[in-house]
C-alpha positions in Angstrom: -5.9 10.1 9.9 -5.3 13.8 9.2 -3.3 14.9 6.2 -0.8 16.4 8.7 -0.3 13.0 10.4 0.2 11.4 7.0 2.9 14.0 6.3 4.7 13.2 9.6 4.6 9.5 8.9 5.8 9.9 5.3 8.7 12.1 6.6 9.5 9.4 9.2 9.6 6.7 6.5 11.8 8.8 4.3 14.3 9.3 7.2 14.5 5.5 7.5 15.5 5.2 3.9 18.4 7.5 4.6 19.2 6.4 8.1 22.8 6.5 9.2 24.4 6.8 12.6 24.7 10.5 12.0 21.0 10.8 11.3 19.9 9.2 14.6 19.6 12.7 16.1 17.1 13.6 13.4 15.2 10.4 14.3 15.3 11.3 18.0 13.7 14.7 17.2 10.8 13.0 15.5 9.7 10.8 18.3 7.9 11.5 21.6 9.8 11.1 24.9 7.7 8.1 25.8 7.7 6.3 22.4 6.8 2.7 22.5 8.7 0.4 20.2 8.4 -3.4 19.6 9.8 -5.9 17.2 10.3 -9.7 17.6 13.2 -9.1 20.0 12.5 -5.8 21.8 9.8 -4.1 23.7 10.8 -0.7 25.0 9.4 2.6 26.1 11.3 5.9 25.9 13.3 7.9 23.4 16.7 6.8 24.8 15.9 3.1 24.5 14.4 3.6 21.0 17.5 5.3 19.7 19.6 2.7 21.4 18.0 0.0 19.3 19.0 1.7 16.1 22.5 2.5 17.5 22.9 -1.2 18.2 21.8 -2.0 14.7 24.6 0.2 13.3 27.1 -1.3 15.8 26.3 -4.9 14.8 25.7 -4.6 11.1 27.7 -3.5 8.0 25.8 -1.1 5.8 22.2 -1.7 7.1 19.7 -0.2 4.7 16.0 0.2 4.8 14.1 0.4 1.5 10.5 1.6 1.8 8.3 -0.6 -0.3 4.9 0.9 0.5 3.0 3.4 2.7 -0.6 3.3 3.7 -2.8 5.0 6.3 -5.9 4.3 8.4 -7.8 6.7 10.6 -5.3 6.4 13.4 -2.2 4.7 12.1 0.3 4.7 9.3 1.8 1.5 7.9 5.2 1.2 6.3 6.2 -1.9 4.4 10.0 -2.1 4.3 13.0 -4.2 3.4 16.1 -4.3 5.6 19.4 -5.5 4.1 22.9 -5.6 5.4 25.6 -7.9 6.8 26.2 -9.0 10.4 29.6 -8.0 11.6 30.3 -11.0 13.9 29.1 -13.7 11.4 31.3 -13.9 8.3 29.2 -13.8 5.1 25.9 -13.6 6.9 23.6 -11.2 5.0 20.2 -10.1 6.2 17.3 -9.6 3.8 14.2 -9.0 5.9 10.8 -7.7 4.8 8.4 -6.4 7.3 5.8 -3.9 8.2 5.7 -1.1 10.8 2.6 0.3 12.4 3.4 4.0 13.2 1.3 6.1 15.5 1.6 9.9 15.5 0.2 12.3 18.2 -1.0 14.8 15.6 1.6 17.3 16.6 4.6 16.0 14.7 5.8 13.3 17.1 5.7 9.6 16.6 4.4 7.9 19.8 4.5 4.3 18.8 6.4 2.1 16.3 5.4 -1.6 16.2 7.5 -3.8 13.8 6.0 -7.0 12.4 8.2 -9.4 10.6 8.8 -13.2 10.6 12.0 -13.7 12.6 11.7 -17.5 12.3 11.7 -17.8 8.5 13.7 -14.7 7.7 16.5 -15.0 10.4 16.5 -17.8 12.9 16.5 -20.7 10.4 19.9 -19.5 9.1 21.6 -19.8 12.5 23.6 -23.0 12.9 22.2 -25.4 15.5 19.1 -23.3 16.1 18.0 -23.4 12.4 17.4 -27.1 12.4 14.6 -27.3 14.9 13.1 -24.1 13.5 13.1 -25.5 9.9 11.4 -28.7 11.4 8.7 -26.6 13.1 8.0 -24.5 10.0 7.7 -27.7 7.9 5.3 -29.2 10.5 2.9 -26.3 10.0 3.3 -26.0 6.2 0.4 -27.3 4.1 1.5 -29.4 1.2 
């Protein structure tokens, strides 16, 4: 990966640490029109849908915050290890604390073309949901080596 691509990805990661609803326009400027985004719940293509995912995060969470834990680069991709914290508005006293990793692809001209989030939705989120959490905890225990 070129030094220039590393600079783009580092700038992108820095923006996530400071992300607010007002800074979504800055994020929009950094991504390509046909950006691909995926996480455990979404798969989307296009800038409008991409920004919509983060708008939705701000609509449904109280004080969401990304902390960048690490950055690394390969020949073609940047990797951002992050931690997301915040509270869910609809669920009283339900706080999120999720650690994950994003694969970030840059086109070499300053635009991010792909953002693939990897995090364990079962053990970091779904087990805490009433009713749904019981079978998920059972499944996780089934595969755990003692």
